[in-house]
mmCIF file of the N, C-alpha and C atoms, coordinates in Angstrom:
data_MODEL
# 
_entry.id   MODEL 
# 
loop_
_atom_site.group_PDB 
_atom_site.id 
_atom_site.type_symbol 
_atom_site.label_atom_id 
_atom_site.label_alt_id 
_atom_site.label_comp_id 
_atom_site.label_asym_id 
_atom_site.label_entity_id 
_atom_site.label_seq_id 
_atom_site.pdbx_PDB_ins_code 
_atom_site.Cartn_x 
_atom_site.Cartn_y 
_atom_site.Cartn_z 
_atom_site.occupancy 
_atom_site.B_iso_or_equiv 
_atom_site.pdbx_formal_charge 
_atom_site.auth_seq_id 
_atom_site.auth_comp_id 
_atom_site.auth_asym_id 
_atom_site.auth_atom_id 
_atom_site.pdbx_PDB_model_num 
ATOM 1   N N  . UNK A 1 1  ? -95.626  4.915   104.363 1.00 0.00 ? 1  UNK A N  1 
ATOM 2   C CA . UNK A 1 1  ? -96.168  6.212   104.662 1.00 0.00 ? 1  UNK A CA 1 
ATOM 3   C C  . UNK A 1 1  ? -97.680  6.159   104.445 1.00 0.00 ? 1  UNK A C  1 
ATOM 4   N N  . UNK A 1 2  ? -98.416  6.519   105.420 1.00 0.00 ? 2  UNK A N  1 
ATOM 5   C CA . UNK A 1 2  ? -99.874  6.505   105.338 1.00 0.00 ? 2  UNK A CA 1 
ATOM 6   C C  . UNK A 1 2  ? -100.397 7.921   105.192 1.00 0.00 ? 2  UNK A C  1 
ATOM 7   N N  . UNK A 1 3  ? -101.460 8.034   104.468 1.00 0.00 ? 3  UNK A N  1 
ATOM 8   C CA . UNK A 1 3  ? -102.082 9.335   104.237 1.00 0.00 ? 3  UNK A CA 1 
ATOM 9   C C  . UNK A 1 3  ? -103.350 9.385   105.073 1.00 0.00 ? 3  UNK A C  1 
ATOM 10  N N  . UNK A 1 4  ? -103.541 10.495  105.773 1.00 0.00 ? 4  UNK A N  1 
ATOM 11  C CA . UNK A 1 4  ? -104.708 10.605  106.651 1.00 0.00 ? 4  UNK A CA 1 
ATOM 12  C C  . UNK A 1 4  ? -105.983 10.777  105.842 1.00 0.00 ? 4  UNK A C  1 
ATOM 13  N N  . UNK A 1 5  ? -107.084 10.420  106.463 1.00 0.00 ? 5  UNK A N  1 
ATOM 14  C CA . UNK A 1 5  ? -108.379 10.544  105.814 1.00 0.00 ? 5  UNK A CA 1 
ATOM 15  C C  . UNK A 1 5  ? -108.725 11.994  105.535 1.00 0.00 ? 5  UNK A C  1 
ATOM 16  N N  . UNK A 1 6  ? -108.354 12.846  106.407 1.00 0.00 ? 6  UNK A N  1 
ATOM 17  C CA . UNK A 1 6  ? -108.654 14.263  106.231 1.00 0.00 ? 6  UNK A CA 1 
ATOM 18  C C  . UNK A 1 6  ? -107.952 14.835  105.002 1.00 0.00 ? 6  UNK A C  1 
ATOM 19  N N  . UNK A 1 7  ? -106.689 14.448  104.815 1.00 0.00 ? 7  UNK A N  1 
ATOM 20  C CA . UNK A 1 7  ? -105.938 14.928  103.665 1.00 0.00 ? 7  UNK A CA 1 
ATOM 21  C C  . UNK A 1 7  ? -106.545 14.399  102.363 1.00 0.00 ? 7  UNK A C  1 
ATOM 22  N N  . UNK A 1 8  ? -106.929 13.130  102.339 1.00 0.00 ? 8  UNK A N  1 
ATOM 23  C CA . UNK A 1 8  ? -107.552 12.548  101.149 1.00 0.00 ? 8  UNK A CA 1 
ATOM 24  C C  . UNK A 1 8  ? -108.890 13.208  100.858 1.00 0.00 ? 8  UNK A C  1 
ATOM 25  N N  . UNK A 1 9  ? -109.631 13.554  101.898 1.00 0.00 ? 9  UNK A N  1 
ATOM 26  C CA . UNK A 1 9  ? -110.909 14.241  101.713 1.00 0.00 ? 9  UNK A CA 1 
ATOM 27  C C  . UNK A 1 9  ? -110.710 15.614  101.085 1.00 0.00 ? 9  UNK A C  1 
ATOM 28  N N  . UNK A 1 10 ? -109.661 16.332  101.551 1.00 0.00 ? 10 UNK A N  1 
ATOM 29  C CA . UNK A 1 10 ? -109.380 17.659  101.001 1.00 0.00 ? 10 UNK A CA 1 
ATOM 30  C C  . UNK A 1 10 ? -108.959 17.540  99.533  1.00 0.00 ? 10 UNK A C  1 
ATOM 31  N N  . UNK A 1 11 ? -108.103 16.582  99.216  1.00 0.00 ? 11 UNK A N  1 
ATOM 32  C CA . UNK A 1 11 ? -107.662 16.383  97.839  1.00 0.00 ? 11 UNK A CA 1 
ATOM 33  C C  . UNK A 1 11 ? -108.852 16.021  96.959  1.00 0.00 ? 11 UNK A C  1 
ATOM 34  N N  . UNK A 1 12 ? -109.741 15.169  97.445  1.00 0.00 ? 12 UNK A N  1 
ATOM 35  C CA . UNK A 1 12 ? -110.930 14.795  96.685  1.00 0.00 ? 12 UNK A CA 1 
ATOM 36  C C  . UNK A 1 12 ? -111.824 15.997  96.456  1.00 0.00 ? 12 UNK A C  1 
ATOM 37  N N  . UNK A 1 13 ? -112.040 16.806  97.492  1.00 0.00 ? 13 UNK A N  1 
ATOM 38  C CA . UNK A 1 13 ? -112.871 18.000  97.370  1.00 0.00 ? 13 UNK A CA 1 
ATOM 39  C C  . UNK A 1 13 ? -112.275 18.988  96.370  1.00 0.00 ? 13 UNK A C  1 
ATOM 40  N N  . UNK A 1 14 ? -110.962 19.189  96.408  1.00 0.00 ? 14 UNK A N  1 
ATOM 41  C CA . UNK A 1 14 ? -110.302 20.080  95.437  1.00 0.00 ? 14 UNK A CA 1 
ATOM 42  C C  . UNK A 1 14 ? -110.467 19.537  94.018  1.00 0.00 ? 14 UNK A C  1 
ATOM 43  N N  . UNK A 1 15 ? -110.342 18.242  93.854  1.00 0.00 ? 15 UNK A N  1 
ATOM 44  C CA . UNK A 1 15 ? -110.521 17.626  92.533  1.00 0.00 ? 15 UNK A CA 1 
ATOM 45  C C  . UNK A 1 15 ? -111.928 17.815  91.997  1.00 0.00 ? 15 UNK A C  1 
ATOM 46  N N  . UNK A 1 16 ? -112.919 17.642  92.859  1.00 0.00 ? 16 UNK A N  1 
ATOM 47  C CA . UNK A 1 16 ? -114.312 17.829  92.430  1.00 0.00 ? 16 UNK A CA 1 
ATOM 48  C C  . UNK A 1 16 ? -114.570 19.273  92.043  1.00 0.00 ? 16 UNK A C  1 
ATOM 49  N N  . UNK A 1 17 ? -114.105 20.219  92.876  1.00 0.00 ? 17 UNK A N  1 
ATOM 50  C CA . UNK A 1 17 ? -114.314 21.639  92.585  1.00 0.00 ? 17 UNK A CA 1 
ATOM 51  C C  . UNK A 1 17 ? -113.617 22.025  91.278  1.00 0.00 ? 17 UNK A C  1 
ATOM 52  N N  . UNK A 1 18 ? -112.411 21.539  91.065  1.00 0.00 ? 18 UNK A N  1 
ATOM 53  C CA . UNK A 1 18 ? -111.695 21.873  89.834  1.00 0.00 ? 18 UNK A CA 1 
ATOM 54  C C  . UNK A 1 18 ? -112.376 21.262  88.615  1.00 0.00 ? 18 UNK A C  1 
ATOM 55  N N  . UNK A 1 19 ? -112.872 20.054  88.732  1.00 0.00 ? 19 UNK A N  1 
ATOM 56  C CA . UNK A 1 19 ? -113.530 19.430  87.585  1.00 0.00 ? 19 UNK A CA 1 
ATOM 57  C C  . UNK A 1 19 ? -114.838 20.135  87.253  1.00 0.00 ? 19 UNK A C  1 
ATOM 58  N N  . UNK A 1 20 ? -115.569 20.585  88.270  1.00 0.00 ? 20 UNK A N  1 
ATOM 59  C CA . UNK A 1 20 ? -116.797 21.332  88.013  1.00 0.00 ? 20 UNK A CA 1 
ATOM 60  C C  . UNK A 1 20 ? -116.459 22.681  87.381  1.00 0.00 ? 20 UNK A C  1 
ATOM 61  N N  . UNK A 1 21 ? -115.395 23.289  87.814  1.00 0.00 ? 21 UNK A N  1 
ATOM 62  C CA . UNK A 1 21 ? -115.032 24.602  87.287  1.00 0.00 ? 21 UNK A CA 1 
ATOM 63  C C  . UNK A 1 21 ? -114.386 24.543  85.911  1.00 0.00 ? 21 UNK A C  1 
ATOM 64  N N  . UNK A 1 22 ? -113.730 23.452  85.552  1.00 0.00 ? 22 UNK A N  1 
ATOM 65  C CA . UNK A 1 22 ? -113.006 23.393  84.287  1.00 0.00 ? 22 UNK A CA 1 
ATOM 66  C C  . UNK A 1 22 ? -113.761 22.688  83.165  1.00 0.00 ? 22 UNK A C  1 
ATOM 67  N N  . UNK A 1 23 ? -114.650 21.775  83.489  1.00 0.00 ? 23 UNK A N  1 
ATOM 68  C CA . UNK A 1 23 ? -115.310 21.012  82.445  1.00 0.00 ? 23 UNK A CA 1 
ATOM 69  C C  . UNK A 1 23 ? -116.289 21.835  81.610  1.00 0.00 ? 23 UNK A C  1 
ATOM 70  N N  . UNK A 1 24 ? -117.158 22.640  82.159  1.00 0.00 ? 24 UNK A N  1 
ATOM 71  C CA . UNK A 1 24 ? -118.086 23.386  81.290  1.00 0.00 ? 24 UNK A CA 1 
ATOM 72  C C  . UNK A 1 24 ? -117.387 24.294  80.281  1.00 0.00 ? 24 UNK A C  1 
ATOM 73  N N  . UNK A 1 25 ? -116.329 25.046  80.631  1.00 0.00 ? 25 UNK A N  1 
ATOM 74  C CA . UNK A 1 25 ? -115.673 25.839  79.592  1.00 0.00 ? 25 UNK A CA 1 
ATOM 75  C C  . UNK A 1 25 ? -115.030 24.966  78.514  1.00 0.00 ? 25 UNK A C  1 
ATOM 76  N N  . UNK A 1 26 ? -114.512 23.803  78.875  1.00 0.00 ? 26 UNK A N  1 
ATOM 77  C CA . UNK A 1 26 ? -113.904 22.917  77.888  1.00 0.00 ? 26 UNK A CA 1 
ATOM 78  C C  . UNK A 1 26 ? -114.967 22.369  76.941  1.00 0.00 ? 26 UNK A C  1 
ATOM 79  N N  . UNK A 1 27 ? -116.122 22.046  77.470  1.00 0.00 ? 27 UNK A N  1 
ATOM 80  C CA . UNK A 1 27 ? -117.191 21.517  76.629  1.00 0.00 ? 27 UNK A CA 1 
ATOM 81  C C  . UNK A 1 27 ? -117.786 22.606  75.755  1.00 0.00 ? 27 UNK A C  1 
ATOM 82  N N  . UNK A 1 28 ? -117.811 23.827  76.212  1.00 0.00 ? 28 UNK A N  1 
ATOM 83  C CA . UNK A 1 28 ? -118.374 24.915  75.428  1.00 0.00 ? 28 UNK A CA 1 
ATOM 84  C C  . UNK A 1 28 ? -117.484 25.256  74.239  1.00 0.00 ? 28 UNK A C  1 
ATOM 85  N N  . UNK A 1 29 ? -116.205 24.970  74.311  1.00 0.00 ? 29 UNK A N  1 
ATOM 86  C CA . UNK A 1 29 ? -115.286 25.314  73.243  1.00 0.00 ? 29 UNK A CA 1 
ATOM 87  C C  . UNK A 1 29 ? -115.107 24.180  72.234  1.00 0.00 ? 29 UNK A C  1 
ATOM 88  N N  . UNK A 1 30 ? -115.880 23.140  72.354  1.00 0.00 ? 30 UNK A N  1 
ATOM 89  C CA . UNK A 1 30 ? -115.745 22.024  71.423  1.00 0.00 ? 30 UNK A CA 1 
ATOM 90  C C  . UNK A 1 30 ? -116.149 22.493  70.030  1.00 0.00 ? 30 UNK A C  1 
ATOM 91  N N  . UNK A 1 31 ? -115.371 22.137  69.002  1.00 0.00 ? 31 UNK A N  1 
ATOM 92  C CA . UNK A 1 31 ? -115.706 22.582  67.645  1.00 0.00 ? 31 UNK A CA 1 
ATOM 93  C C  . UNK A 1 31 ? -116.977 21.899  67.138  1.00 0.00 ? 31 UNK A C  1 
ATOM 94  N N  . UNK A 1 32 ? -117.659 22.587  66.267  1.00 0.00 ? 32 UNK A N  1 
ATOM 95  C CA . UNK A 1 32 ? -118.871 22.020  65.674  1.00 0.00 ? 32 UNK A CA 1 
ATOM 96  C C  . UNK A 1 32 ? -118.480 20.858  64.759  1.00 0.00 ? 32 UNK A C  1 
ATOM 97  N N  . UNK A 1 33 ? -119.291 19.826  64.714  1.00 0.00 ? 33 UNK A N  1 
ATOM 98  C CA . UNK A 1 33 ? -118.951 18.693  63.839  1.00 0.00 ? 33 UNK A CA 1 
ATOM 99  C C  . UNK A 1 33 ? -118.997 19.114  62.373  1.00 0.00 ? 33 UNK A C  1 
ATOM 100 N N  . UNK A 1 34 ? -118.131 18.508  61.594  1.00 0.00 ? 34 UNK A N  1 
ATOM 101 C CA . UNK A 1 34 ? -118.060 18.810  60.166  1.00 0.00 ? 34 UNK A CA 1 
ATOM 102 C C  . UNK A 1 34 ? -119.320 18.296  59.473  1.00 0.00 ? 34 UNK A C  1 
ATOM 103 N N  . UNK A 1 35 ? -119.776 18.984  58.444  1.00 0.00 ? 35 UNK A N  1 
ATOM 104 C CA . UNK A 1 35 ? -120.966 18.490  57.741  1.00 0.00 ? 35 UNK A CA 1 
ATOM 105 C C  . UNK A 1 35 ? -120.672 17.168  57.040  1.00 0.00 ? 35 UNK A C  1 
ATOM 106 N N  . UNK A 1 36 ? -121.690 16.377  56.921  1.00 0.00 ? 36 UNK A N  1 
ATOM 107 C CA . UNK A 1 36 ? -121.530 15.067  56.285  1.00 0.00 ? 36 UNK A CA 1 
ATOM 108 C C  . UNK A 1 36 ? -121.224 15.252  54.804  1.00 0.00 ? 36 UNK A C  1 
ATOM 109 N N  . UNK A 1 37 ? -120.343 14.430  54.252  1.00 0.00 ? 37 UNK A N  1 
ATOM 110 C CA . UNK A 1 37 ? -120.033 14.554  52.820  1.00 0.00 ? 37 UNK A CA 1 
ATOM 111 C C  . UNK A 1 37 ? -121.246 14.161  51.983  1.00 0.00 ? 37 UNK A C  1 
ATOM 112 N N  . UNK A 1 38 ? -121.288 14.665  50.785  1.00 0.00 ? 38 UNK A N  1 
ATOM 113 C CA . UNK A 1 38 ? -122.392 14.347  49.876  1.00 0.00 ? 38 UNK A CA 1 
ATOM 114 C C  . UNK A 1 38 ? -122.323 12.864  49.504  1.00 0.00 ? 38 UNK A C  1 
ATOM 115 N N  . UNK A 1 39 ? -123.477 12.239  49.327  1.00 0.00 ? 39 UNK A N  1 
ATOM 116 C CA . UNK A 1 39 ? -123.455 10.818  48.967  1.00 0.00 ? 39 UNK A CA 1 
ATOM 117 C C  . UNK A 1 39 ? -122.873 10.615  47.574  1.00 0.00 ? 39 UNK A C  1 
ATOM 118 N N  . UNK A 1 40 ? -122.292 9.470   47.371  1.00 0.00 ? 40 UNK A N  1 
ATOM 119 C CA . UNK A 1 40 ? -121.695 9.148   46.072  1.00 0.00 ? 40 UNK A CA 1 
ATOM 120 C C  . UNK A 1 40 ? -122.796 8.950   45.045  1.00 0.00 ? 40 UNK A C  1 
ATOM 121 N N  . UNK A 1 41 ? -122.527 9.274   43.796  1.00 0.00 ? 41 UNK A N  1 
ATOM 122 C CA . UNK A 1 41 ? -123.556 9.068   42.773  1.00 0.00 ? 41 UNK A CA 1 
ATOM 123 C C  . UNK A 1 41 ? -123.811 7.581   42.556  1.00 0.00 ? 41 UNK A C  1 
ATOM 124 N N  . UNK A 1 42 ? -125.019 7.281   42.165  1.00 0.00 ? 42 UNK A N  1 
ATOM 125 C CA . UNK A 1 42 ? -125.379 5.881   41.920  1.00 0.00 ? 42 UNK A CA 1 
ATOM 126 C C  . UNK A 1 42 ? -124.604 5.362   40.720  1.00 0.00 ? 42 UNK A C  1 
ATOM 127 N N  . UNK A 1 43 ? -124.185 4.109   40.742  1.00 0.00 ? 43 UNK A N  1 
ATOM 128 C CA . UNK A 1 43 ? -123.447 3.562   39.595  1.00 0.00 ? 43 UNK A CA 1 
ATOM 129 C C  . UNK A 1 43 ? -124.351 3.480   38.366  1.00 0.00 ? 43 UNK A C  1 
ATOM 130 N N  . UNK A 1 44 ? -123.759 3.664   37.196  1.00 0.00 ? 44 UNK A N  1 
ATOM 131 C CA . UNK A 1 44 ? -124.527 3.594   35.958  1.00 0.00 ? 44 UNK A CA 1 
ATOM 132 C C  . UNK A 1 44 ? -124.978 2.163   35.684  1.00 0.00 ? 44 UNK A C  1 
ATOM 133 N N  . UNK A 1 45 ? -124.170 1.194   36.063  1.00 0.00 ? 45 UNK A N  1 
ATOM 134 C CA . UNK A 1 45 ? -124.508 -0.211  35.881  1.00 0.00 ? 45 UNK A CA 1 
ATOM 135 C C  . UNK A 1 45 ? -124.041 -0.955  37.123  1.00 0.00 ? 45 UNK A C  1 
ATOM 136 N N  . UNK A 1 46 ? -124.874 -1.856  37.601  1.00 0.00 ? 46 UNK A N  1 
ATOM 137 C CA . UNK A 1 46 ? -124.478 -2.606  38.791  1.00 0.00 ? 46 UNK A CA 1 
ATOM 138 C C  . UNK A 1 46 ? -123.671 -3.851  38.454  1.00 0.00 ? 46 UNK A C  1 
ATOM 139 N N  . UNK A 1 47 ? -123.413 -4.063  37.178  1.00 0.00 ? 47 UNK A N  1 
ATOM 140 C CA . UNK A 1 47 ? -122.568 -5.178  36.778  1.00 0.00 ? 47 UNK A CA 1 
ATOM 141 C C  . UNK A 1 47 ? -123.330 -6.435  36.417  1.00 0.00 ? 47 UNK A C  1 
ATOM 142 N N  . UNK A 1 48 ? -124.609 -6.512  36.744  1.00 0.00 ? 48 UNK A N  1 
ATOM 143 C CA . UNK A 1 48 ? -125.340 -7.746  36.448  1.00 0.00 ? 48 UNK A CA 1 
ATOM 144 C C  . UNK A 1 48 ? -125.545 -7.926  34.952  1.00 0.00 ? 48 UNK A C  1 
ATOM 145 N N  . UNK A 1 49 ? -125.757 -6.833  34.209  1.00 0.00 ? 49 UNK A N  1 
ATOM 146 C CA . UNK A 1 49 ? -125.949 -6.983  32.762  1.00 0.00 ? 49 UNK A CA 1 
ATOM 147 C C  . UNK A 1 49 ? -124.643 -7.415  32.095  1.00 0.00 ? 49 UNK A C  1 
ATOM 148 N N  . UNK A 1 50 ? -123.520 -6.924  32.603  1.00 0.00 ? 50 UNK A N  1 
ATOM 149 C CA . UNK A 1 50 ? -122.224 -7.341  32.057  1.00 0.00 ? 50 UNK A CA 1 
ATOM 150 C C  . UNK A 1 50 ? -121.984 -8.819  32.357  1.00 0.00 ? 50 UNK A C  1 
ATOM 151 N N  . UNK A 1 51 ? -122.275 -9.221  33.584  1.00 0.00 ? 51 UNK A N  1 
ATOM 152 C CA . UNK A 1 51 ? -122.109 -10.632 33.957  1.00 0.00 ? 51 UNK A CA 1 
ATOM 153 C C  . UNK A 1 51 ? -123.018 -11.528 33.125  1.00 0.00 ? 51 UNK A C  1 
ATOM 154 N N  . UNK A 1 52 ? -124.232 -11.067 32.896  1.00 0.00 ? 52 UNK A N  1 
ATOM 155 C CA . UNK A 1 52 ? -125.174 -11.865 32.117  1.00 0.00 ? 52 UNK A CA 1 
ATOM 156 C C  . UNK A 1 52 ? -124.696 -11.986 30.665  1.00 0.00 ? 52 UNK A C  1 
ATOM 157 N N  . UNK A 1 53 ? -124.169 -10.915 30.101  1.00 0.00 ? 53 UNK A N  1 
ATOM 158 C CA . UNK A 1 53 ? -123.647 -10.968 28.741  1.00 0.00 ? 53 UNK A CA 1 
ATOM 159 C C  . UNK A 1 53 ? -122.477 -11.918 28.613  1.00 0.00 ? 53 UNK A C  1 
ATOM 160 N N  . UNK A 1 54 ? -121.564 -11.897 29.590  1.00 0.00 ? 54 UNK A N  1 
ATOM 161 C CA . UNK A 1 54 ? -120.428 -12.830 29.582  1.00 0.00 ? 54 UNK A CA 1 
ATOM 162 C C  . UNK A 1 54 ? -120.929 -14.262 29.707  1.00 0.00 ? 54 UNK A C  1 
ATOM 163 N N  . UNK A 1 55 ? -121.938 -14.478 30.538  1.00 0.00 ? 55 UNK A N  1 
ATOM 164 C CA . UNK A 1 55 ? -122.502 -15.822 30.693  1.00 0.00 ? 55 UNK A CA 1 
ATOM 165 C C  . UNK A 1 55 ? -123.103 -16.339 29.401  1.00 0.00 ? 55 UNK A C  1 
ATOM 166 N N  . UNK A 1 56 ? -123.862 -15.465 28.693  1.00 0.00 ? 56 UNK A N  1 
ATOM 167 C CA . UNK A 1 56 ? -124.438 -15.869 27.409  1.00 0.00 ? 56 UNK A CA 1 
ATOM 168 C C  . UNK A 1 56 ? -123.348 -16.185 26.388  1.00 0.00 ? 56 UNK A C  1 
ATOM 169 N N  . UNK A 1 57 ? -122.302 -15.387 26.363  1.00 0.00 ? 57 UNK A N  1 
ATOM 170 C CA . UNK A 1 57 ? -121.204 -15.620 25.430  1.00 0.00 ? 57 UNK A CA 1 
ATOM 171 C C  . UNK A 1 57 ? -120.525 -16.960 25.707  1.00 0.00 ? 57 UNK A C  1 
ATOM 172 N N  . UNK A 1 58 ? -120.281 -17.255 26.977  1.00 0.00 ? 58 UNK A N  1 
ATOM 173 C CA . UNK A 1 58 ? -119.647 -18.531 27.324  1.00 0.00 ? 58 UNK A CA 1 
ATOM 174 C C  . UNK A 1 58 ? -120.562 -19.714 27.009  1.00 0.00 ? 58 UNK A C  1 
ATOM 175 N N  . UNK A 1 59 ? -121.859 -19.543 27.225  1.00 0.00 ? 59 UNK A N  1 
ATOM 176 C CA . UNK A 1 59 ? -122.799 -20.628 26.902  1.00 0.00 ? 59 UNK A CA 1 
ATOM 177 C C  . UNK A 1 59 ? -122.825 -20.896 25.398  1.00 0.00 ? 59 UNK A C  1 
ATOM 178 N N  . UNK A 1 60 ? -122.814 -19.814 24.590  1.00 0.00 ? 60 UNK A N  1 
ATOM 179 C CA . UNK A 1 60 ? -122.802 -19.982 23.135  1.00 0.00 ? 60 UNK A CA 1 
ATOM 180 C C  . UNK A 1 60 ? -121.511 -20.664 22.692  1.00 0.00 ? 60 UNK A C  1 
ATOM 181 N N  . UNK A 1 61 ? -120.383 -20.272 23.288  1.00 0.00 ? 61 UNK A N  1 
ATOM 182 C CA . UNK A 1 61 ? -119.107 -20.897 22.966  1.00 0.00 ? 61 UNK A CA 1 
ATOM 183 C C  . UNK A 1 61 ? -119.112 -22.382 23.331  1.00 0.00 ? 61 UNK A C  1 
ATOM 184 N N  . UNK A 1 62 ? -119.661 -22.704 24.487  1.00 0.00 ? 62 UNK A N  1 
ATOM 185 C CA . UNK A 1 62 ? -119.723 -24.106 24.901  1.00 0.00 ? 62 UNK A CA 1 
ATOM 186 C C  . UNK A 1 62 ? -120.635 -24.910 23.979  1.00 0.00 ? 62 UNK A C  1 
ATOM 187 N N  . UNK A 1 63 ? -121.746 -24.294 23.552  1.00 0.00 ? 63 UNK A N  1 
ATOM 188 C CA . UNK A 1 63 ? -122.651 -24.993 22.640  1.00 0.00 ? 63 UNK A CA 1 
ATOM 189 C C  . UNK A 1 63 ? -121.988 -25.241 21.294  1.00 0.00 ? 63 UNK A C  1 
ATOM 190 N N  . UNK A 1 64 ? -121.298 -24.235 20.772  1.00 0.00 ? 64 UNK A N  1 
ATOM 191 C CA . UNK A 1 64 ? -120.618 -24.395 19.491  1.00 0.00 ? 64 UNK A CA 1 
ATOM 192 C C  . UNK A 1 64 ? -119.504 -25.436 19.599  1.00 0.00 ? 64 UNK A C  1 
ATOM 193 N N  . UNK A 1 65 ? -118.751 -25.402 20.674  1.00 0.00 ? 65 UNK A N  1 
ATOM 194 C CA . UNK A 1 65 ? -117.670 -26.367 20.860  1.00 0.00 ? 65 UNK A CA 1 
ATOM 195 C C  . UNK A 1 65 ? -118.220 -27.785 20.997  1.00 0.00 ? 65 UNK A C  1 
ATOM 196 N N  . UNK A 1 66 ? -119.302 -27.946 21.721  1.00 0.00 ? 66 UNK A N  1 
ATOM 197 C CA . UNK A 1 66 ? -119.905 -29.271 21.871  1.00 0.00 ? 66 UNK A CA 1 
ATOM 198 C C  . UNK A 1 66 ? -120.423 -29.778 20.527  1.00 0.00 ? 66 UNK A C  1 
ATOM 199 N N  . UNK A 1 67 ? -121.016 -28.888 19.726  1.00 0.00 ? 67 UNK A N  1 
ATOM 200 C CA . UNK A 1 67 ? -121.496 -29.284 18.404  1.00 0.00 ? 67 UNK A CA 1 
ATOM 201 C C  . UNK A 1 67 ? -120.345 -29.730 17.503  1.00 0.00 ? 67 UNK A C  1 
ATOM 202 N N  . UNK A 1 68 ? -119.247 -28.948 17.496  1.00 0.00 ? 68 UNK A N  1 
ATOM 203 C CA . UNK A 1 68 ? -118.099 -29.298 16.664  1.00 0.00 ? 68 UNK A CA 1 
ATOM 204 C C  . UNK A 1 68 ? -117.480 -30.624 17.094  1.00 0.00 ? 68 UNK A C  1 
ATOM 205 N N  . UNK A 1 69 ? -117.335 -30.815 18.382  1.00 0.00 ? 69 UNK A N  1 
ATOM 206 C CA . UNK A 1 69 ? -116.750 -32.071 18.875  1.00 0.00 ? 69 UNK A CA 1 
ATOM 207 C C  . UNK A 1 69 ? -117.651 -33.245 18.529  1.00 0.00 ? 69 UNK A C  1 
ATOM 208 N N  . UNK A 1 70 ? -118.965 -33.055 18.652  1.00 0.00 ? 70 UNK A N  1 
ATOM 209 C CA . UNK A 1 70 ? -119.901 -34.150 18.355  1.00 0.00 ? 70 UNK A CA 1 
ATOM 210 C C  . UNK A 1 70 ? -119.879 -34.494 16.869  1.00 0.00 ? 70 UNK A C  1 
ATOM 211 N N  . UNK A 1 71 ? -119.850 -33.483 16.007  1.00 0.00 ? 71 UNK A N  1 
ATOM 212 C CA . UNK A 1 71 ? -119.835 -33.783 14.561  1.00 0.00 ? 71 UNK A CA 1 
ATOM 213 C C  . UNK A 1 71 ? -118.507 -34.405 14.156  1.00 0.00 ? 71 UNK A C  1 
ATOM 214 N N  . UNK A 1 72 ? -117.392 -33.979 14.732  1.00 0.00 ? 72 UNK A N  1 
ATOM 215 C CA . UNK A 1 72 ? -116.100 -34.594 14.404  1.00 0.00 ? 72 UNK A CA 1 
ATOM 216 C C  . UNK A 1 72 ? -116.068 -36.034 14.881  1.00 0.00 ? 72 UNK A C  1 
ATOM 217 N N  . UNK A 1 73 ? -116.627 -36.291 16.043  1.00 0.00 ? 73 UNK A N  1 
ATOM 218 C CA . UNK A 1 73 ? -116.628 -37.637 16.591  1.00 0.00 ? 73 UNK A CA 1 
ATOM 219 C C  . UNK A 1 73 ? -117.519 -38.552 15.757  1.00 0.00 ? 73 UNK A C  1 
ATOM 220 N N  . UNK A 1 74 ? -118.614 -38.030 15.274  1.00 0.00 ? 74 UNK A N  1 
ATOM 221 C CA . UNK A 1 74 ? -119.555 -38.857 14.498  1.00 0.00 ? 74 UNK A CA 1 
ATOM 222 C C  . UNK A 1 74 ? -118.993 -39.181 13.130  1.00 0.00 ? 74 UNK A C  1 
ATOM 223 N N  . UNK A 1 75 ? -118.232 -38.270 12.539  1.00 0.00 ? 75 UNK A N  1 
ATOM 224 C CA . UNK A 1 75 ? -117.706 -38.508 11.192  1.00 0.00 ? 75 UNK A CA 1 
ATOM 225 C C  . UNK A 1 75 ? -116.451 -39.381 11.217  1.00 0.00 ? 75 UNK A C  1 
ATOM 226 N N  . UNK A 1 76 ? -115.700 -39.372 12.280  1.00 0.00 ? 76 UNK A N  1 
ATOM 227 C CA . UNK A 1 76 ? -114.442 -40.134 12.306  1.00 0.00 ? 76 UNK A CA 1 
ATOM 228 C C  . UNK A 1 76 ? -114.594 -41.508 12.942  1.00 0.00 ? 76 UNK A C  1 
ATOM 229 N N  . UNK A 1 77 ? -115.701 -41.785 13.552  1.00 0.00 ? 77 UNK A N  1 
ATOM 230 C CA . UNK A 1 77 ? -115.822 -43.096 14.205  1.00 0.00 ? 77 UNK A CA 1 
ATOM 231 C C  . UNK A 1 77 ? -116.124 -44.149 13.122  1.00 0.00 ? 77 UNK A C  1 
ATOM 232 N N  . UNK A 1 78 ? -115.549 -45.293 13.326  1.00 0.00 ? 78 UNK A N  1 
ATOM 233 C CA . UNK A 1 78 ? -115.778 -46.371 12.367  1.00 0.00 ? 78 UNK A CA 1 
ATOM 234 C C  . UNK A 1 78 ? -116.361 -47.554 13.122  1.00 0.00 ? 78 UNK A C  1 
ATOM 235 N N  . UNK A 1 79 ? -117.380 -48.100 12.540  1.00 0.00 ? 79 UNK A N  1 
ATOM 236 C CA . UNK A 1 79 ? -117.993 -49.280 13.138  1.00 0.00 ? 79 UNK A CA 1 
ATOM 237 C C  . UNK A 1 79 ? -117.452 -50.513 12.416  1.00 0.00 ? 79 UNK A C  1 
ATOM 238 N N  . UNK A 1 80 ? -116.777 -51.371 13.126  1.00 0.00 ? 80 UNK A N  1 
ATOM 239 C CA . UNK A 1 80 ? -116.275 -52.560 12.465  1.00 0.00 ? 80 UNK A CA 1 
ATOM 240 C C  . UNK A 1 80 ? -116.758 -53.787 13.154  1.00 0.00 ? 80 UNK A C  1 
# 
């Protein structure tokens, strides 16, 4: 079944007229955008001071452990 050019032209013209007539009222009724939420408060600490404190604690522990191991090794070794 073939559709004539005249019929397609009429359907196209009706579509254009309806879209021009219906789109502006639809766009005018669009709701206003919601206001942006308030920004989050700044963090009290960014975590670097906590990380640095843990690093210092681990370094002190490693130093103490190395000292203890070295003194135990020096006292128990025998030179023969």
